[in-house]
N, C-alpha and C positions, 0 to 999 in steps of 0.2 A: 394322399394328393391335397386334401383339402389341409391336411396341417402343415404339409411343405411350403406348399403356398401361403399360407397366413404365417410361416415363419420365413420367409423371404422378404414378404410385404415388413414386416415388423425388422427386420434389419437392413432394411431400405433407409425406413425412416430414420432407425439410429442411424446411421450411415451418415445420411443429408444433416441428420444435427448436430454432430460430431464433427462433419468439416465445416460448419460456418462457426467451430470456435465456440460453443454456446452462445452466439447472434439468437437473442427470442424476441425481436424486432418483427419478425413476420415475415412472409412471399412479398417477394416485389416481379412484377410484371419487364420488369427492365433488369437486365445483368447489371449488378453492381459490386463492387468492392468493397468489401465488409471489411470495420473496423479490425476484428477479430480472424479473419481469415486469411490465415499463412502457413503455409508450412518451413520445412527447415529445407529438404531437397525437392530436386526434378523427383525421387523414387516416390517421396511422400504426398504424389498427388491424387494417386491412388487412380481406380479405372474412369475413364471419360467414356461415358455411355449417355444414350436419348436422354435418359434424367437430372444428367449434370450438364445437359446443353446449354451453353450461355454463360455457365458459372465461369467467376474470375475467381484466382486464387496468388497470391503475393508467393513468391518463393522467393526466400533471403536467402540461398547460396546464389544464386544468380542476381537478388536486389532487381527482380523482374516480374510483371504479370503475366499469370498463362489462361489463358482463357479454352475452356472445352466448347469444340468445333470440330462436325463431323468423325466423330469418335479419336482427334487427337486432340492431344494438350497443344496448344499455340502460343509460344513469345510474344506476348504484346508490346512488349516497352517497359520501360522503367517508368513508375510513376513520378507524374510531374513533381512529388513535394518530395522524392529524392534526390541528392545532392554524393554528387563523387567524392570519392577521398583518393591519399597520396594511392599509385598503383601498387599492384601485390609484387613482393619478391620475387625475383625468380626461385630462390629455395622455397618458394608457398606452396605446401604438400593439398591442394585444395582441385580437383580436375573440373578443368569445363568442357562443358558442351557445344559446339557449333552447332547445331540443330537446330534448328526454328520449330520444331514437330515431334514430341515424343508420343512414341506409340505405351498406351497405357499397359498394355501386354508386355513391350519390350520393358517397360519399368519394372518389371518384377524380375525379371528374370535378370535383369542389373545391378540386384539392389545393391551389392558390397564390392566396390570399386577394383577391390584386392583379394576380395575370396577366392574369387577361381582361379589365378595365379597359383594363391599361396596353399590351397588344401588340397591339387588335385591330384596329390599320390596319398594323400590323409586317409580315404576312405569316410571323408565326412562332409565330402561338398556340398551335398546337398541340406544337411542338417543344418552345415556354419551358413550356409548363404541365407538359409530360412531365420536363422537368429538374427543374421546382422540386418538383414532386411527390416525386419518388425522393430529392433531395438533401436535401432537408429535415432528413429524420429517417432516420439508417440502421437503426432498429429497424422498417422497413419492407421491407428489402434480402431480397427470399428467393435465398439460394444452391444453388445445383445442384452448382456444381463439387468432385471429390470431397475438394478442398484445405478445404473447411468443418470437415472433422473436426476435432477438439483435435491439437495434434501431442504426439508420442510424449513421452515423459520424456528420451529423448536429445535431444530440441531445446532445453532448459531448459537457465540457465545451471550450468556445469560447479560453479562454486564455492557454499558454501552460501548460506542464508537471511541471515546475519550480513555476508556479504560488503562490503567497501570499494565503494562507487558509484563511486569514480573509477576502480577497476581496469579493464582490459580488457572486463571482464566488463557493466559497465553506463556511464550516462552521466550520474550522477546529479553532475557537475559538465557545466556549457556549455562544446561547442565553441567555445572564446575562441578558437580558431586560424581559424577561420570569421567574414570580418570582412566579411559582406555587411552592405548597407545592408535592415534586413529582408531577407526572402526573396528579392529580385532587383534589385540595384542595376543591373545593366548592360542591361534589357530592359525596352521602351518597351511603353504601354500599346497602342497601335496594330500594333507589332512580331504577327505569324502565327510560331508558333513550331511546328515537328514537333515531337511527344511520341514519347518512349522507350519502350520495353516491359523491364519489371523481369523476370530470367529467373532463377530458383531463387535468390535474394540470402535471406539470413538478415540479419535487424535486431534488436540492443539498444536498450534503451533504460529512461527509468523515467515510471512514469504515476504523477503527483502532484496532489494539491490540499497536504494534506500528502503523505505518501507511501503510496501503496495498499497496502491489505493483501496476503498473500500467501493468494492462491487467487481474486483479484478476477480477472473475465473479460475479456481485452482481445480485441478484434475489428478485423479488418482489412477494409474492402470495397473491390473495385476500383471506378473512375468510369471513364466513356467523357468523349470528348471534349467533353461536354457535363454534367459533373459530372455524369450519370444513374448511378446504381449499377448495375454488371451484376449478372449471377447468379454471379458469385466471389467468395466472401468464405474466410476465415482466421480460425481463435477458438485463442487460446491462456491463460495464466495466469499472473498473475505472481508472480513466484518467491523475490521477495528482499525483505526485510524494509526496503529503504528504497525497493520498487515496482520492481526490477529486474525485466524482463522478457526474453527473447530469443525469438524467433517461428522459427516450422517455416520453411522452405523457400517463399517469394514468390516465384512467377508471374504478372506480372501483364499485358494489352495497353499499359498507359495506367502513366506515372510517377505519376498524383495517384489520391490514396486515401482515404478515412476512416477513421480510425482513431478507434477509443472503449474506453473502460474503464468497465466497472461492477462496483461493490464498495464494501467498507466503506474508510474511510480512518485515516493517525493527524490527531487535533488538537490542535496545539499550543496553544491555550487548554486543552482538558481533560486534556492528558498523556497519553491514550491514543486506543487506536482508536476511534471510533464506527461502531455498527453502525448505519450510514445506508446504503441501496443508492441510490447517488447516481453518475450517467452524465456523463462527459465526451465530446467528439464534437470532433473536429480534423482540418481537410483538411490532408494533408502533399503534400510532394513527395519522392518517392521516386529520385529519379534522381542518380545516384552519392552515395548515401547506405549507410552501416553504423548508423547509430543516429540513432536517431529518440523526440522523449518527447513525451508527450499532460500538458498542464497547463489548468490555467484560461483561460490568454488564449489559448490555440487554441480553446476550446471559445466564448469571448466574440464570437470573429472568426469562425466556419468560415459562420454563414448570411450574415453579410457579404461574404465571399468568392464564395458562391455568389450572391448577387444581382450583386456587381459585374462579374460575370464574364457571367452569363444574362440579367440585366435591362437595363443601364446603358445600354448599347452602344458604351461609352467603351475595353473592354478587350477585346482578339483575343486576348489568353495569361493562363494563371490564376497563373502564376506575376508580372507586373505587379498583378493583382487584389488577391492575396494578398500584397503586400508594401503596397500601397495602406492595406489593411485594418487592417494590423497596425500601421503607421502611424496612421491615422484612430482606433484603439483606445487611444493613448497620451493623446488631446488632453482626451478627459471625465475622464480619473484626474491629469489635468495632471502627468504623465510626460515631457513635454518628446518625444523622438524614442527610435526603439530600433533598435539596429545589429544584430540579430542576428535569424533567423525565430524562431517560439513552437515551433518544434519543438527546436530547439539550447538551450532555455533548462534551466535546472532549479533549483529551489529553494534547492539546497548548491551554486550553481555561483560563479565569482569576479566575475563583470563588473556594471557598473552593471545589463546590462537582467535581468540573474537577481536582482538584488535586487528591480527594478520587477517581476515577477514573482509574488514571495515577497509581497512587498505586497499588487498585486492577490488573491491567493490568501485570505490577512485580512483583506483589505476586504468579497470578498462571501461570503467562505464561515464568517462567524462567527457566522450567526444561532444561537438557539437552540433550536431542531427541527428535524427533517430535511424537515418539511412548508416550513416558510419558508426555507430554505435551495433547495429545488427553484423553489419558485417565483420566488425574488427571480433566480436562474440563467436561468429562462424568460424573466424579465421584461425586465431586463438583454439578454440574448443577443436577445429580441425587438426591441426599443428599437433597439441599435445596428444591427441587418441593416438596417431600413429606411434612415437617411441616413447611417450614419455618425456618429450622435450619440445624446446620451444625455438626450433631453428629457424624459425623465421624472423630475421637481426631487425628486417625494416619495422615490424609488428611490434617489438621490443623496444625499439627508441622512437617507435609514434606513441608508445605509453607510455615513455618517460617524460619525451615532451610533455605530455599532456598536464603533467602533472601540476598544481599549481605551483605558485611562488607560495614565500612563506605567510605574507598579510592573508590572503585568500583561503589558504589551509589553516589559518586562526578563525575568518571568517566561518568557513566548512565547520569548525567545532563550533562554533556557538549557534550555528543555525540549526546542527543535530543535540545540541543541548537543550533547546528550546522545544523539541520534541518529547526527550526524555533523556535522563539521567539515569546512571553515569552512559559517558561514552569512552572507552576503551584508549590506551595509549598509542593510534594508529600511525602518528607523523613519524617518529623511527623507521617503522615498516614500510612508508612511503622512502623514503631515504637510501633504506637498505635496495630497496627496486633499484632505485635512482644511479646509486654510487655503481651497481652492479653491472646495470646497462649502458651505462656514459664511460664504464671500466675504471672507476677510481677508486674502487672497492669501497668496503664500508668505513662511517666515519666511525673511528673509533678514541679515546684516552691520545694515542701517542700522536696520532693526525690531526689536534683539537689547530690552528689557527693556520694550517696548509691550505692553496687552494689551486685548483688544478683547470683547466679550459675544456670544453669540450671539442672533440676534436673529429668527429663524424661528420663527415659530410654530407649522407643527407639529414640528418638532425634539424630541424625548427632551433633549436638553441645553439647552432654552430657558432664556435668562438666563445659564448658565454662563459663565466666563471662561476665555479663554486666553490664554498670555502667549507669548512669542517668545524661544526661548532656546537659542542656539549651533544655530542652523536649524530645530528642533521646535518646534511648537507643543505645549503644556501645561499641564493643567488646572490655575489658580489654585486654590493651598491656602489653608486658612480665615484663616491671618494677612496672606499678601498680600493676601487680598479685603477683610478688618477694614480695614485699611490703606492699600487702594490702591496699593501699592509694593510692585511683584515682586522676589522676592531672584533674580537670576540669576548664573551664572558669573562675566561681567564686570564684576559688580557685590560680587562677595565682598570681605567688608573693608568695605564702607558700613554707616553706621549708623540706626536707627530708633526715633522714641520711639512708646510707645506711648501711644494717645490719651487713653487714659482712668488708667491707673496711673501712665504717666511715666518707668514704666521702660525702662533703652534696649534695644535688638536687636540683635546683628551679624547680618550675612550671610554666613555661613559656606560657603564653597565651591558655592552656587548651589542648583539644585533648590528653591528656595522653602524652604530651610532658612534661617529666622530664628530665632535661639536667646538667651536671655536672654544680654547681653554683658557678661562680668568689669566690675570696677571698672576695671580699667586695659587694658581695648581703644577707652574711649573718649579722646580730648585731655584736658589737664589745664580746658583751656577750655571743655568743655562743663558743667563744676562750677560754675563763676563765675556769681554773680548780675550780669545783663547791666544790671541797673538801677542799681548802684551804682559808684562813684566810685570808682577804685581808685588808688594812687600806685605808686610803682615803686621796687625797692630792686635796686641791681646790686652782686655780692658780687664787689669786686676780686681775688677769689683767683683766681678760677677764668671770671666774666665770668658767672656765673647771674644774672640777671633775676627775682624776684619781685613780686606784686601783694602787697601791705602795702594795711591799711584801719585807721582810727581808731575803737573804740569804747569809750564812753565817757571816760577820760582816758589811755586806754591805745592805743597802737600796737603792732598784730599783723602779724607776717606772716600774710597770709592764702590760702598754699599752705604746704605741709611743705618743709622744706630738704633738699635735694640736693646737698651737697656732700660730698667722700671725699679721703684724699690717704691713700695704702697706703705712700707713705715714712715717713709719721708712726706711730710705733709704739704710740701710742696709737691709734688706728684698721687698724690693721693686720686685718684677717679679721674687724675686729669690726662693719663694718656690711655692711648687706644689700638687695639688690634684692628684691622679691617673686615669685623663683623665677624671674625674669628681667629682663636687665641694662635692658631698655627700661620696666620696669613703673617705672624710676626716674624717667622723664621727667613724668609722669603724679601718683604718688601720694608721689614722697620716696624720701629711703633710711629704712629701718630700722636704728637704733642701741642696742647695748647701751647700759647707763647711763654704765659711766664711759666709753665712747668718745661719750657725748653731752657729758658732762662736760670730755672731753676730757684725761683722767688716765689714771695707767699702767693697764692690765687686772688688776693685784694688786689693786686695789680694790674686785673685786669682788664678795669676799668679805671684807673688815674694811674697817672705819668711816675715810672719807673726810673728815669733820668738818673736819681740820685742812687740806685744801688747797681747799674753797669755801671761794671770793671772794662777796663782794655788793656790787653783780650778779659773776653767772659765768659771763663769756664761751662759757667750753665753746666748742662747735664749731661754733657761730653766728661771721657775717662781725661785723666789728669795731663797733664804737658798740650793739652787740645785744645780749644774753643769753638765758641758760636760766630761762626764767619758773620763780619760787618757788613751792609751795603755794599761799602764800597771795597771791600777783598770779594764781593759776590761778581761785581763791578769788573775788577782785574781779572777774576778768569774769564768772562763773558768775554772781554776784550781781548782777551790774548788768543782765545780760539778765533775767533772774528778774524784779527791780523791773519793769523797761520793758516787758515781751513776755507775761509769764508762765509761762516754762517756758523755763533754759537750753539746751534742744535744739533752740532756733531755732540756735544753732552750726551744726547739722548742714549739710550742702550739702542741696540741692534735690533733688539724684539720686544714684543710683546705690545706696541703701538698701534694703537689703533688706525685705520684708515677710509672711514667711514668720511672723508672731506670731498667738497669738490675742486676743493685750491691743490692746485701741483705745489706737492713739497716733495724736496729731493730726500731720499730717507739716510737717515745717519748710519754710520759704517762703524760706530764710536769707537774715532780713530785715536782716542787720548784715554779710553778704558775708564772712563768716570761709570760710565753704564745709568743713569740717571732711568730709573722702571716708572713706568707709569702708574703710580701707586693710588693715585685718588687721593681724597681725603676726610676727613671726617667735617662732617657741617651742622649739624646739632642743631638748633634753631636759625640756622641761614637756610636750610635747604629750600628751595623751591620746588612742590609740587606738577607747579604747571612750564617749567624752564624744560631747553633741550638739554641742560646736564645739571648738576647738581639739587639733580630732586629728592634724594632720601638722606639720611643722616649717614649713612657712608656711599660715599658716588664717586662717579669719575674715574674709576680704575680704565685703563688703557689711552686715557686722552689727557691727563696731568700730571705732571709732578711737580709740586710745590713745594717749596722749603726758606722755613723761617731763617730769618737774617736778627741779627743782635739790635739793631735798629729801631727805632719806636718813629711812626708816622706822628700819631699823637697821642691822647690819653686812652683810647681804647683801642687802637688800631697800631701793627708795626708791617716794617715792611717783608714782601716776604718774595721771593725769585719763585719766577714759573716756566716750566718749560710745555707748552700747547700742542699738542698733535695736529694744529690746523696750520703753525707757523715755524718759520725756520729759526729765530732764532731766540735767545731767552730773553723773557721781560720780568718785570718788576711791579707787583702791585702796593703803590702807596697810597689810592684814595677807596680804592675798591678793592673787596675778594681779602679783606687783610683784618676782619675784626681779629683779636687776641684770643676768642673761644671757638676759633677755627681751629681744628685739628690737621698740623702739617708733618713732614717729615722733616728730619735732621740730618744734614753731614757737618759732619766734627770737622775743622782744619789745625792742622799742626802749628802750635805756638811759634813764633818767632821767625818765619820761614821766607825770610827775603821780605818782611814787613820796612817802612820804612818808618 
């Protein structure tokens, strides 16, 4: 009798210690909610007796506290810190109870919500009720073995908390050498397998959502052949900053166990440890193992493993049931298949399966509150447990809605890399899930550049648009949306015209980066007026062809001259492309005045009146010449008389608009198509000015042309079109030094000249 009484006292003490989930802060005279006192369902509360009178336990399924009072558990409401989430879908497979008091005796009799109806005629009713009631949650397991005590410091990892998880002290990298098809590739569902005992084995591993914090409590519960918990359990703590742990010596009668971690964890979203008391559980196979990890995928699958083995009748061994559950879980996430057991995976591993784990951890654990996360974990786990699917579409859409945008995902990667490298390529699996949840499908090469709108009414992202780029679905930015034209890496270099301003934009590297295009990034054909019938001039010297146009009685080149001959000393190092040789193909060359006139450079500082003929061919093709000041003025006056402003000589595209002066935009009615090529300033650049600050400057704003007319010994008259003005101007006293580099337009000889 004394032995029985002693045994009863021991069991009671252990039960109390486990019900507080490892809380060793001592007893309190007032009933309080312990930070680590929580169970998953009301059926895990255990018996409310005199010894537990006043105890308060948080029930995750109900998101409420229950108090032991008068031998009944009473719902005393939601904690103040808890916040509500979106209402559950009508298809959600979680039962609810309207009762405020749950009798401890009735909780045992209803330990499995569906087993009584499923197994009435099976002949195994009592056995399956027992199995499911105990395996549903490890919180109800009462350990009587002496091994339930926390392990001593000698059992913790020898390395410090900052140790590399890839060392022998941990398994932060997945066991990539384990090439199983999930947990068992060679075991068939109908095979009956003899389980093995575990004898004084020490296990290392990592506990991860992100990494669980140092001090988080790890528990291991022995399971029997029916996956019922026995009276044997072990407890220890996370000791490394990356979630590393080392168990005490473990001895079990069965290779299968329930591994559990409870505590705070690092959030890659917040870049800090969250003080959220979150529990993860996992069915693990300890046979032939020295390393075992616990993570989100294992938690989501653990109830499904139990259901497949104990209820379906299809699986005669746990290994096959576990492998099946792991493969099933990949489907609702659109992750394909898995080749490693979940307990082999790590968010810092180097396999594709490790990347899938990290993606799943981000997808399901991004909620903004502790209560929301608990509810989502419970809902998804219960939903998946029933039929191996996620039928609650509201949960699926909620998780897709919580996937961060592209810039935040990049930030999350950096946050994780600050902890440990490598971080596997999880981004593509976030995209796979998002495309599946929203109905876009996978982002494939054939879909690159395609975009879709979210049409699910319940989605927070309703009507937002996603574009496929390099295998990833990303949100379109405002420029892409307004023009309905994505900028992806494959479209880099493509041009787009602003629907309102007509300004040109170029896709710069993808990722939605449409930026204003420089004048020279558009082909020269972009600037011509397609309604004008141009003629063509072929320069026999180099084969270049130019469009020409008749305006009044004058025939002008409709584009800038692009001729050079560095063997000609008059041109040697006196002609320029605007910063890059390619720009000459668009805006022609920029010439010093002496080069344009094709005379010796010495005339840059002395008068060349004796060298100027009329007409003066200069650098122009045969039968064409450099127009004089009078000829330029004749052109401007004609256009002004007909159109009202000589600014109509500007091209319709390419001109800047950053002016406070109201200017009528040119439609290029004559096809002269003067584009704002800017100029070569050389020594005349003024770094402090609004314009002309660099050697090559003023594109988008000015078009300058040399005339054949000198102003004085070191200056020549130039014609200018200014983005701020409606009329062509002429520089006679300033901005016209002969050493500046300006454009050249050639005029056909004797074409109506007096």
